[in-house]
N, C-alpha and C positions, 0 to 999 in steps of 0.2 A: 864616428863617431857623433859626424853633423848629421848623421840619418837618428840618432838615440835622443839629439836634442829636438829636432822638429820635433820628435812624437813626445817628447817632453811638453815644447809649447802646447800643442794643440789640445789636450785636456786642460791648462790652466784658464786659457783663452776660451772656451767654451765652458771652463765655471766662474770665471770671470763676467759673459755675454749673460749666464742663467742666473748668477745673483740680481744683476741689474735689471735685467729683465721685471723679477722679483718683484723689485726694489719701487718700480715705476706701477705694474696691476696695482702693489701695495697705497703707492699716493695716489691712483686712480680714485679705489675705492672710497682710501679715505675720504678725497676731497668728494664725492660725491653724497655720503654720508654726513659731513658737513654744511656744505651745500646744494640739499637737494635740488632739480629743473623743479621750477612752479611750471605748474599744471593750469598754468590759464583758462577762461574759456575761448571757445574761436572766437576770434576778430579781435581781441582785446590784447595788448603790449604795452611795458612800459616805456617810458622815457627820461629824459630828462630836459628841463626846458626852464632856461632863465635861470640856471642854477635851482630850479625846482623839479625834486619829483613826482613824475603827471605818471596819468593813469591809463590810458586812452582804452575807451568802448563804446566811441561812437561806430552806430550804426552796426551793430553787433546782431540784431534779432532778439536783443536778451528779454525774455518777458519777467524779470525776477532781477534783484540786487546779487552782483554777483559775490561770492564766498572767501574767491583767496587774492584779494586784495592787497597788496604788500603793506603791511601797517605805517610801514613810515613814506607813505604818500603826500605829497601836498596841494600838488591837485585832480579830480576824480571826474571825469567826461563820459558820462553815461547819454548822452544826449541819442537823439533819432534810435531811438530803439521801440518797444512793446510792453514797458513795464506799468502793468495796474495800478498799483498799490504801494505804498512801503510801509514795510510792518515795522513793528518796535526794536530799537537796538539794533536800526540795519547799517548801521555808521559806528557802533560802537568801537571798533577797533580798527579806528583808524583816528588816531586821537592830536595828529599831526594835518590832518588839513585844513588848506586853508579855502579852496575854491572847488564848489560842489556845481557840476553843471547836469541838471538832471530835465532840460527840454527838451521838447517834440518828441515827448513818450505818452503812454494813456493812462498816467496815474489820475484817479477817481478819490483814491479816498488816500490821508498817511493817519495812521494810528498817531498814539499821542505817547509822544517817548521817539519815534522814531530819530528823532535827529540828535538823542541823548549822548552828549561826550565830545558833542565840537563847539559848543559854547565857549572856550578856551582860544581858540586859535583860527575858524569859520569864517569870513573876512567877505565870501560873496554865496548867495545862494541860488540859482539860476530853474524857477520853476514855470517858467512859461511854457505857453503852446502845449498845454496839456488839457485835460477833461474836467477839475475841483471846477463843482457846484458849490462847496461848501465847505469850511477847515477852519475847526474851532482856534482861538490866540494861543491856549495853550500848548498844542504843537509847535511853539516857536517857541518855548518858555526858557530867559535865560541867552540865547541867541544874539552877537550882535552884528550878526551879519546882514549887510545889505542883499535883500530879496528881489528878487523878479515874479510876478504873478501875474505879468498880461496876458493876453490870447488865450487866454478860458471862459467857458461857459458860466461867467458868475452867475450865484442868487442875490441880487444885490436888497440886504436887510438891514436888522442890529449887532448880526452875527459877522457879516463881513465887515461892517464900522468900526468893531470892536478890535478885527483883526490888524485892518489897516492902520490901527491908533499905536498895534502893541509892535508893531515892523518897521526896521526903517527901507526902505523901498531903495532900488536899484535907480540910480540918475537916470532922466527919460525913460521911464517904463512905468508913470502913473497913471498917462494917458491909456494905454494899453486895458486896462482895466476897468473892462466896457459892462453894464447892466446885460446877461442875457437874458433872465426875469427878475420883477423885482413882488414885492409885495404891492409894492401901485405901479400901474401900468402904465403909464406916462413913463416912466422912469427907462422903459427898455428901448436898448442902443444907444441911452449914453452915458458916457464918462461915466465912473462911480466917483472922482470928487469933485466931480463938477456940480454931483447928485446931491450929494453929502456939504456941498457950499450951500442948500436953502432949507434940506430937509435933515432933520434929525430923527435918524431908523429907532435908537434904543428911546426916543421919548416919545414918539411915536404908539409906538408897541406897549410904553409903560400906561399915556396915558389910557390904551385899546384895553388894558388890561384891569387900569381902576374901574371905566366902565362896566367892563362886563361882572368887576365884583360888585357897584352899586346895582346895576339892574339885579343879579341873585338876592343880594342883599334886602332889596325891598320887593322881589316877588316872593323869598319867605313870610317878610314883616306882612304882608298882604293878604299872604296865604292865613297868617294866626288869625289877624284880624277877624277874617271871613269866619275862621271855626268858632271866634270867641263869638260873635255878630250871631255866627248862627247859635249856638248854645243857648245866650239868653235868649235866645226867640224860640226856641223853643222849651225851656224853663217855663217862659212865659206862658207859650199855650197851654201846656200841662199842668200849670196852674189855678188856668182861667179855667179848664175841664173841670180841675178838680172841684174849683167853689159852686160850679154851676150845679153838681153834682151833689154839694151839702145842701146847696137851697131843694134841691127835690127831697130831702129825707125828714121825716119830722121831729117837732121842736128838738124835745132830748138827745136823740142819736145827732141830732147836727150838733150841737152842745159842744159834742163830747169827740167828734170828726170836725169841728171846728178850733177845738186843741191841739189835737194832736197834728197840724195842719200849720199851725204856727208857730209851735214848737219844735215842727220840721225843716220849717223858712229861716227861722231866725238860729 
């Protein structure tokens, strides 16, 4: 009797075990389907700092902005990489981003609309220590973030002046905006804010343009006057020659030719 009970219990236990194993596998498969493992770029990892969701890709040898950044990220660190430019809509899937660090890259160009979608929450944007020479003010349209533009090889001209007036500079970063080149040679090596305290690049540009237009207009006017003077003198010379020709004719024929000449002149 005891042997029969043992034989009966064994298959029941095995059945329960197999059912439990099946349910466990099913739960694992369902979990992996609902929460797939994120394929982050090498050197990148998510974390939480001061209650804010952070994504760090510092010194990860990146050559472009990663695409698989969690869209609930609040702080994004892409510093110390080799990113050469920022394309349009580079961060459009990060509507909750508050801090963006792009310092110490190789950025030479920022396309219009690169920061589109960040205006509402972005508080800090670090573009220091890159290779920016000239950037349009429209690149930062509607951004309220404090921007760090220091330690770039800036061309000091009207375009940079418009940019500086359009953005809010990060604290203690203005002194690092230095003229690497300039439309006026004497400004090279000087802090840009120091330069524009005495020089209005946009006004100088406008004056230069106005002078160029005046010179062009004067040139055209001089050409028209020269042509008119030449035309009048040429006609006078032709008229003189014709009159000399008429004087050499017999009197009857001369009167006929003179009347013809007078009517032509009139």
